N, C-alpha and C positions, 0 to 999 in steps of 0.2 A: 504494500500500500504506500502511496506517496506521502511524504511527510507534510504535516500541516505547518504552514508558515507561522512563526510566533507573532502574536499580537499583544500589544500593551495598551492599557486604557489609562486615560488621565482626563482632566477637565480644563476647559477654558471658560472663564466666567460662569462656572457652574454647569456648563454643557458637557456631557460625556462625549469623549472623543476616542477613536481607535486609530492606531497607527502601527507601523512596523518598527522594530528596534533599529536605531541608527538615524531615523529621520529627525530633523530639527523641529523645534516648536513651530517655526514659520511654515515649513513644508507640511507638517501634520495639520496645522490649522487650515491651510489651503485645501488639503484633501478632505477636510470635514466641513467645508463651506464657510469658514470663518476668515475674514480679511484682517491681516496685520500689515500696516503700511511699511514700505521700505523703499529706499532709493538705490542702495548699493548692491542689493541682491539681484542675481541673474541665475535663472534655473540652469543647472549643468556646470556652473563655475564654482570653484571653492569659495565659500563665504568669507567675507573680510570683516564684517562688523564695523564698517567705516562710518556709516551715517548715523547710527543709533536711533533712527526713527522707529525701528521695530522693537524698541525696548518694551519688555513686559516685566511683571513682578511675580516671583515665585517664592513663597515662604518669607516674604518681607524683603527679598533681595531683588535688585534690578539686574536684568541681563538682556543681551541681544538675542532675539528670537531666531535670527538667521544662523547663529553659531551654536546655540545651546540645544543639545539633543533632548527630545522628549523622554520622560522616564515614567515608569509605572507609578500610578497614584499621584502624580504631580498635579498641583492645583495652580493654574495660570490665571493671572489677572491681566486682561487685555483692554477691553472696552469699558474703562472706568474713568471718571472725570479727571483725576489728577494725572493719570498717565496720558490721556488724550491732550491735556493742556501742556504737558511736557513735550509731546510730539509737535504740537502746534508751535511751541517756543523754538524748537529746533528748526522748523521750517522758516519761521520768522528770522532766525539768526542767519540762515543760508541766504535769505533775500538781502538782508542789510549788509552782509560782509562782502557781497559781490555787487555787480551792476546788472540787474535783471530788468530790461525794458521790454516787458511782455508784448505790448502792442506792435512793436517793430521787429520782433524776433521770428526767425524762420520756423522755429519749433513751437510757436504758440499754438495751442490746441493739441499738440503732440508731446508736450513737455510734462514729465511726471512731477517735477517740483511745482509747477503752476497748478496741476491737477490736485495735488495735495493741499495747496493753499485754498483752493475752492472747497475741498472736502472739509477742511478745518475752519471754513468761513473766515479766513484771514482778511481783514480790511486794512487796518493800519498797524504795522509792527510795533511791538512794545519797546523795541530797541532803536537807538539812533542809527541812521544810515552812515556807513563809513566811507563810501565813494572811493574805493581804492583805484589807483592808477594802474591799469592793466592793458596789455596790447593784444592785437589780433596777430597771430603768428602763422605764416604759411607752413604747412606740414607736407612737404613734397609737392608733387604736381597735381594731385587729385583732391586733397582735403586741406582744410585750414583749422586752426585752433582759436576759438574765441574765449580767451582766458577770463573775460569778465563774467562769464556764465558758469564756469567750472565749479562743481561742488565737491571735488576731490573724492568721488565715490570709488575710483579705481577700477571701474568696469573695463575701461579701455586697456589699462595696464594688465589686467588679468585675462582679458578675453580676446584681444586682437593680436594674433601671432601669424608669422609667415608659415609657409608649408613645411619648412624645416624647424619650426617651433621657436623661432627667434621673436622676442617681444618688440613690438613696434613703438609702444609708449612706455614711459617710465616715470617715476615720481622723484623729484628733487627736493631736498630739504625736508623740514618737518613742521608740524603744528600750523600756525597761521601763515608761515612762509612756504608751505608745501606748494609745489607747482608741477604740473604735468609737462613732461618733455617728450619729444618725438625724434625718432631716428629718420632723418629726411630721406635717406636713400631707401630704407625699407618701406617707408610710407609711399614713396613714389612707385615702388615695385608692386604694390598691392593690386590684385585684379580688381576690375570695376565692381564686381559683386561684393567683394570683401570691403572695399572702400565704403559702399553703401551700408553694409552691415555695421561698420565702425560708427557711422553716423546714427544708425538706428539703435545701437547698443547704448549710446550716451543718453542718460535720462533727461538732459537739458539740451540747450542749443550750443554746446561747446565744441563739438566736432561737426563740421559742416562740409558737405560736398561742394567743391568749387563750381561756379557757373550754373548752379541749380536754383537757388533762392526759394521763392514761395511756390514749390512744385504742387502742393496740395492746397486748394482754395480753403479759406476760412469757412467754417461751417461743415466741412467734410473731413476734418481731422479727427483723430482717434477720440480725444476727450471732449470734442465738440458734440460727439454723438452720445457718449455715455460716461458717467463719472468713473473715476479710478476705483478699482475694487469691486465694481458692480457685477462683473462676470462671476467672481468667486461667490459673492453673496447670493446672486440669482440662482447659481447652480444648486445651492442648498435649499433655497426657498421653493 
């Protein structure tokens, strides 16, 4: 007889959830129709816990849902007022520490940061704008880097590689001085499909395909049609 796959049970906000050992809280929540917001997570890539928007509370301790494995009997707090306000504060900080001009951004309507701001009903950030001086940097012949919009999620660093597994992007410095760098030669050698994938993998409008601009009309972009997280919640409902 075939062996039965092990299953563990735990709760998220009191709801009983089932998952396989090894899955993170974020993955298990998604499989059970529960939305936990995140910016740095990308399915199939090793989690980094960089953005902390997926923070949940377990036994009084705060942890990143994208890196913490689910465990038997775990009681996770997710959709509670203080955690949601913490997430909203992180989104607000990401807006004020960069230069995000949504109405003129090519990714407006396709931007996960913007979509989270709508979900959390962000109107005016509680923090002062910093207006840092950042540049737009050519990244080879196909793409460019708009550093004003970068949220240092490291998706590009972890997920954009050449066929021989060389990293196209890298991170320089640390903390508030962290900056995404690019290998110009490797970026120029990216196939067209992979260059588009690099742009799509970026949750904001920081990686852009040159000479494309507003390819998708406003009103027909992903989050113009449906709120972020709605697919997960609808699947359970």
